[in-house]
N, C-alpha and C positions, 0 to 999 in steps of 0.2 A: 503494502500500499504505499501511498506517498507521504511526508512526514507530513503538511497539510492539504487536509482537503478542502474542494470545494462544496457549499452546500447547493446541493443539486436542485434544490426547489426553489428556492429564494426565497420570497415573500409577497407575492402578488396575489391578488386578493384572492384568486381562485384558490391559492395556498392556504389562506389564511380562513377563507371558508369551509376548510375541513378543519384546520388547527380551532378553530371554534366550539365547533361542536363536541369537540372532547369534553370528558369530565371524569371528576374520579372512579364518577361508578361503570362508565363504558372501557373504561382507559389505566382502571389501577386500583378493579376491585380486588386483586391478588395483594394489593400492600394496604387496605383498608382494614383488615382485623390486626396488624400489627402497630395501628395508628391509637396514639390513647392522648387523652388530655395533659398537657402541659409541654409537650415533647417539641424537641426543635428537629424542624426541617431542611431542607437544603434542596430545591428544584431544581435541577439543571436543562439548560433548553427550555425555559419555562414558554418561550413563543405568545403568546396574545394572553397568558395567563388565567384559561377557565379552570385546568388543572390545578394550578396554584390555589387558587380562592375556594375551591374545595377543601383542601388540602388545610388552608388554616382555619376551616372550620370544624375539620376533623381535629386538630388539635388542641380546639377551641377547652376549656378556657385554661390559661396560663400559658400554652404556645407561643412557640413563633415559628415564621417563615421566610426563607432567603429564598429570594426567585433572581436565576441569571441566567443570560444568555447572551449571544457573541453580538447579535445585533442591535446596536441602542435603538433603532428605529422601531422593532416591534418591540422590546422591552418599554418603551414608552408607551404603545398600547396595552401590552401586558398592567402597567400602571394604572392608566386609564381605568380600564377592566375593572382592575380587584376596588379602586378606589369606588366605583360606581355598585361595587357587592358588598363595601364593609363588612367582610368578615369578622369573626366575632376575636380572631388573633390578627396579631400585627404581623405585617410582610412588611418587606425591605427588598431593595431590587438593584442589582450594579452587573455592568459586562462581565464575562470573565472566560477563558478559557479550559474549556473541562480540562484538556493534559495540564495545566497550572492552575489551580485554584488558591485564591489570594486569599486563605482562611487558614488558621492556625492549626494544627497536629487539633482531632478529637475533639472538633466544634458543634456536630450535628448528632444528634440522636439518628435520625434517618437523610438518607442521601436518593435522593428520585433523579431521576434518567428516564423521559418518556420518547421512546421514537429517536434517540439522540446518536448514539452511537453506532449506526446503520451510516453516518454521515462523517466521521471522523476519520483522522491518518492511520491515529494507533489508538483502538478501541482496549485497549492493555493496559497502556500507558495510564490511558483515561480511567480504567476502572481502577489501577492502583492509586490516583488521585485522591477520586471518590474513596477510599480506603482510608487514605489517609486523613480527609477532615471527618472521616467518622469514628463516633468515638467506640473504644472497647465493647464489645457485645452488642452496636447498633448494627441495621440493616442498611445496606444499599442492594435499591430496591431497581431494575432496571425492564423495561419491554422495547420492543423493537419486532419491526413488521419481518417480511421473509417471503420477499416477491416472488419468488419460484414457485413456493407453494400457494401462491395465489390462485382460486379455481372461480369459474364461470360460466352459465350457463345462458341463451344457445350460444354454441363455439363459433368465433368469426377468427379467422385471418387477419384482421383488423387487428385486435385484443392480441393476438398472438405477435405479431410487428411491434405491438404498442409495449409487451413485458419485454422482448430483446432489446429493443430499440433501450426502453428506461435501467435495464439491466447493465447494457454496456455503455451507457452514458454516465450513469450512478460509479462503476470503477475506475473509468476515466479520470473521472474527479477525485480521488482514490476513497471512495469510500465502498460500504459491502450492503447492496441490497438486499440480501439473503442474510443479512445477519440475526433475525431471530433465531435461526437454527445452532446459531454460534457463541451464542452467550454463555451457555456453559463452560464449554471450551476457556471461552476468554476467563471468564470468572475464575478460573482452575489454574489459568495460565497467568492470573496477575494477583497470585496467592493465597486466594478465599479456600477456606479446606471446609467449612458448612455450606452450602449453597441447596436452596431447594427450588427445582427445575418446573416451572408447568409452561401451557399454551391455552391462549385462548382468540377467539376468533370474532372479528367483526362482521355480520351480517349486512346486507341490504337485499331488501325480499320483499316489500312492499313497492307499490308505483311510487310514491312519494319517494322514498328512500335510492330506488334506483335511478329515476328523473336526477337528482340534486348528486348519487354518485360520479354517473357519467355526465353530468352537464359541466362537474370542475375538473374530470380529468380531459376532456372536451380542450376546454379551456386554459388548462395548463399544457396542453399540448402545443398549444399554438401563441401563446401569449405570456409565459410566465419565464423566468431567468432559464426554467430547464427547456424551454424550447428555442432559445440565444443559443445555450451549451451544445445543445446538440446539431443545432445549423455551424457555429463557428466552428466546433469543434469536429466537422468535416461527419456528424457522422448521420445526419438525414438531411435532405431539402426542406424547405417550407413545403412543397409540392408533396414532400410524405408526410409531413407533420400533418399538414390540412385533410392529406387523406384519412390519417387515426385517427383526427378529432373527429371524422364525422361517421366513422367505423364506431365512434362510443357513442354516437347520437341514435344511428340505427340501433346497433345494440340498444341502447335505453329505451328503444321505442317497441320494444317486443313485449307482449303482453305475461311473458312467463321470464322475463329474466330477471337471474340472481346473480350473485355475487359476494364472495369469503375472502377476508386477507385474514391468514394465521398471521399471530402475535407470541413468538417465544416470550419467556417473561424468568427471572430470578431473582429470588432473594437472599442474598448473600451475606452472613455475618461477618461484620467486622472482627 
C-alpha cells in the first residue's frame, strides 16, 4: 500500500448523503453494548457527525466524545450537526491523522472508527496508534465494508463494471476496498491479542431504499472526487462513467431490486 492514501470518495454531496444516514444503531450496533455512562470516546474519521452524536448520548451522563477527521471542512459540518442535536455529553472536535494521533497514551476508554481503515495507507499502523491512545482494558472498535462481498439482484454488467472499477481506483489510491475481511488480521498484526470479530450487513430492499442507494451511487460515479480520480488516473473515461451511472439508474428502477453491503467488525481489547 502507499504510505499516504488518497480518500477515494471525497466529500461531494452524494457521499455525505450516504454518511448522514449512518447512526450508531445501523452502523455501530456491535459496539453499543460496550458503552457505559461516564466513558470517554474518540471517534476517528467522524465525517458529518451523525454517529458521533449518538455515541455522545450513549455515554451520558458523565461521558465525553472527541471527534476527529482529516478533512477540516467536513469537521465543521459535524460540529454544526452536533450543536443542533445537543447531545447530553460534551463533544470536542479536532483535525487528525489516524497514523499519528495528537493525544497522550491511555487517553480514552473507547476508540471508534467507522469506514476508515479501508482508506488509509497503513491500517496496521493506524490500529497501533488507536491502541496507544486507548487505556489498558479499553476497546478499539472498527467497522469497514468489504466491496468484493457486496451482492445485488438483478444482475447487471454495468454494476459489475462499477465494482471492478471502484476496487481498482481505491487500490491505486493506496486503500484497500475489501477491508472488512482483513480487520481481524490487521488487529493481530497490530499486537491485539483479545479480538472479537463479527460481520453485519446493510440491506437496501424497499423501493425507497433502492432509489436512494442507486441515486447516490449514480451521482458519485459522475460528480464526486471518485469520478475525477477515476478519469485523471486513466482508469475510466467520462463516457464509461456515464454508462455506469445509467446502469445504476436502470438497476434502481427494477421492481425487485435488492442490494446488500457486508461489513466486517472488530472489538479489540487494548
